[in-house]
C-alpha positions in Angstrom: 6.3 -28.9 16.7 2.7 -29.3 17.8 1.9 -32.7 16.4 5.2 -34.5 15.7 7.5 -34.9 18.7 10.4 -32.4 19.0 12.8 -35.3 19.5 12.6 -36.1 15.8 10.3 -39.0 16.2 7.7 -39.8 13.6 4.8 -40.8 15.8 2.0 -38.3 15.7 0.3 -37.3 19.0 -3.3 -38.1 18.2 -4.7 -35.7 20.8 -2.6 -32.8 19.6 -3.4 -33.6 16.0 -7.2 -33.8 16.6 -7.1 -30.5 18.5 -5.1 -28.8 15.7 -7.5 -30.3 13.1 -10.5 -28.9 14.9 -8.9 -25.5 15.5 -7.6 -25.1 12.0 -9.4 -27.3 9.5 -12.8 -27.6 11.0 -12.9 -23.9 11.9 -11.8 -22.9 8.3 -14.4 -25.2 6.8 -17.1 -23.9 9.1 -16.4 -20.2 8.9 -15.2 -19.8 5.3 -15.5 -22.7 2.9 -18.9 -24.1 3.8 -20.7 -21.0 5.0 -23.7 -21.7 2.7 -23.3 -25.5 2.6 -22.8 -26.4 6.3 -25.8 -28.8 6.6 -24.6 -30.7 3.6 -20.8 -30.8 4.5 -21.4 -31.7 8.1 -24.4 -33.9 7.4 -23.2 -36.7 9.7 -22.8 -34.5 12.8 -25.1 -35.9 15.4 -25.2 -32.6 17.3 -26.2 -30.4 14.3 -24.4 -28.2 11.8 -25.1 -24.7 12.9 -22.7 -24.3 15.8 -18.9 -24.8 15.5 -18.7 -26.0 19.1 -21.3 -28.7 18.4 -19.4 -29.8 15.3 -16.2 -30.1 17.4 -18.1 -32.1 20.0 -19.4 -34.4 17.3 -15.9 -34.8 15.8 -14.6 -35.9 19.2 -17.1 -38.7 19.2 -17.6 -39.5 15.5 -14.3 -38.6 13.8 -14.6 -38.2 10.1 -18.2 -39.4 10.2 -19.3 -35.8 10.9 -18.9 -35.2 7.2 -21.2 -36.1 4.3 -21.0 -39.8 3.4 -19.5 -38.9 0.0 -16.5 -37.6 1.9 -15.9 -40.3 4.5 -16.5 -43.0 2.0 -13.5 -41.8 0.0 -11.1 -41.6 2.9 -8.7 -44.5 3.3 -8.0 -45.2 6.9 -5.2 -47.4 8.1 -5.3 -49.1 11.5 -2.6 -47.9 13.9 -2.1 -49.5 17.3 -0.3 -47.2 19.7 0.3 -49.9 22.2 2.0 -52.8 20.3 2.5 -54.9 23.4 -1.0 -54.6 24.7 -4.3 -56.4 23.9 -6.1 -53.1 23.7 -8.5 -52.7 20.7 -7.2 -50.7 17.8 -10.4 -48.7 17.3 -10.8 -45.4 19.0 -12.2 -42.0 18.2 -8.9 -40.8 16.9 -8.2 -43.7 14.5 -11.7 -43.0 13.1 -13.0 -46.5 13.3 -10.1 -48.3 11.8 -12.2 -51.3 10.6 -13.7 -49.0 8.0 -17.3 -49.3 9.2 -19.4 -46.3 10.0 -20.1 -46.3 13.7 -23.5 -44.6 13.1 -24.6 -47.3 10.6 -25.4 -44.6 7.9 -23.9 -46.3 4.9 
């Protein structure tokens, strides 16, 4: 299994998940679904909407905020702390700003 550990665990490997998301979902959206609507769909991408590689680069930094605000405003995000014994902050690129605020301030 690419995302969930083969040992039967339920913890998702966020790096593998994000890579699979970019290679499957973002590519499908970019190449097929939003061919005529890329600027609108990927409106939040700070690196532009015309090149798949730039959308992936933006996703690595911005998470779901690469999408139009009507999309990311409707996504419910739960905070997940992968290091329960540490004092590390919960927010990271892969938990998509768990406090629910847009890191770009575009709300």
